[in-house]
C-alpha positions as CSV (number, residue, x, y, z in Angstrom):
1,X,0.0,0.0,0.0
2,X,1.3,3.4,-1.0
3,X,1.2,6.1,1.7
4,X,0.1,9.5,0.3
5,X,2.3,12.4,1.1
6,X,1.3,16.0,1.6
7,X,2.7,18.6,-0.9
8,X,6.1,20.0,-0.1
9,X,5.8,23.1,2.1
10,X,2.2,22.3,3.1
11,X,1.4,24.0,6.4
12,X,-0.6,21.3,8.1
13,X,-0.6,23.2,11.4
14,X,-2.7,25.9,9.8
15,X,-5.6,23.5,9.3
16,X,-5.2,21.3,12.4
17,X,-6.7,22.3,15.7
18,X,-4.1,22.5,18.5
19,X,-5.8,19.9,20.6
20,X,-6.1,17.4,17.7
21,X,-4.7,14.0,18.6
22,X,-3.7,13.3,15.0
23,X,-1.9,15.2,12.3
24,X,-2.8,14.9,8.6
25,X,0.2,12.7,8.2
26,X,-1.2,10.3,10.8
27,X,-4.5,10.2,9.0
28,X,-2.9,9.6,5.6
29,X,-0.7,6.8,7.0
30,X,-3.7,5.0,8.7
31,X,-4.6,1.8,6.8
32,X,-8.3,2.4,7.4
33,X,-8.1,5.8,5.8
34,X,-6.1,4.3,2.9
35,X,-8.9,1.8,2.2
36,X,-11.6,4.4,2.4
37,X,-9.8,6.7,0.0
38,X,-9.2,4.0,-2.6
39,X,-12.2,2.8,-4.6
40,X,-12.5,-1.0,-4.6
41,X,-15.5,-1.2,-6.9
42,X,-15.6,-2.2,-10.5
43,X,-18.1,-1.9,-13.3
44,X,-21.1,-4.2,-12.6
45,X,-20.7,-4.2,-8.8
46,X,-23.8,-3.6,-6.7
47,X,-24.2,0.0,-5.6
48,X,-24.4,1.2,-2.0
49,X,-28.0,2.0,-1.5
50,X,-29.1,5.3,-0.1
51,X,-32.3,7.3,0.2
52,X,-32.7,11.0,-0.2
53,X,-35.8,13.3,-0.1
54,X,-36.8,14.7,-3.5
55,X,-37.3,18.5,-3.7
56,X,-39.3,20.6,-6.2
57,X,-37.4,23.6,-7.5
58,X,-39.9,24.5,-10.3
59,X,-40.7,27.9,-8.6
60,X,-37.1,28.7,-8.0
61,X,-37.5,27.9,-4.3
62,X,-36.7,24.6,-2.6
63,X,-39.9,22.8,-1.7
64,X,-40.0,19.4,0.0
65,X,-42.2,16.8,-1.7
66,X,-43.4,13.5,-0.2
67,X,-41.2,11.5,-2.7
68,X,-37.9,9.9,-1.9
69,X,-35.1,8.8,-4.2
70,X,-33.7,5.3,-3.7
71,X,-30.5,4.6,-5.6
72,X,-31.1,0.8,-5.6
73,X,-34.5,1.3,-7.3
74,X,-33.1,3.4,-10.1
75,X,-29.9,1.4,-10.5
76,X,-31.9,-1.8,-10.9
77,X,-33.6,-0.4,-14.1
78,X,-31.0,1.8,-15.8
79,X,-27.3,2.9,-15.4
80,X,-26.7,5.7,-12.9
81,X,-23.8,8.1,-12.7
82,X,-23.1,9.9,-9.4
83,X,-21.1,13.1,-9.6
84,X,-19.6,14.6,-6.5
85,X,-18.1,18.0,-6.5
86,X,-17.9,21.4,-4.9
87,X,-19.2,24.6,-6.4
88,X,-17.7,26.9,-3.8
């Protein structure tokens, strides 16, 4: 297993609380973190099911509906692509 290293000159103290029991280097070296940060799925594997409320934005305002999205229901009938990102 390859241990990921922080970029040269990275100031980890600037983002770590003084009372933190672990540094970013400790976290990156942890085998549990390594497994979580490396996908072990391949095409055709079952998806992890999750449920999420469905909202209506047709008026430009978020409005809750009584519907819920279940990934397993959708994935059982057609391919699904999940895209995670930040828009900040």
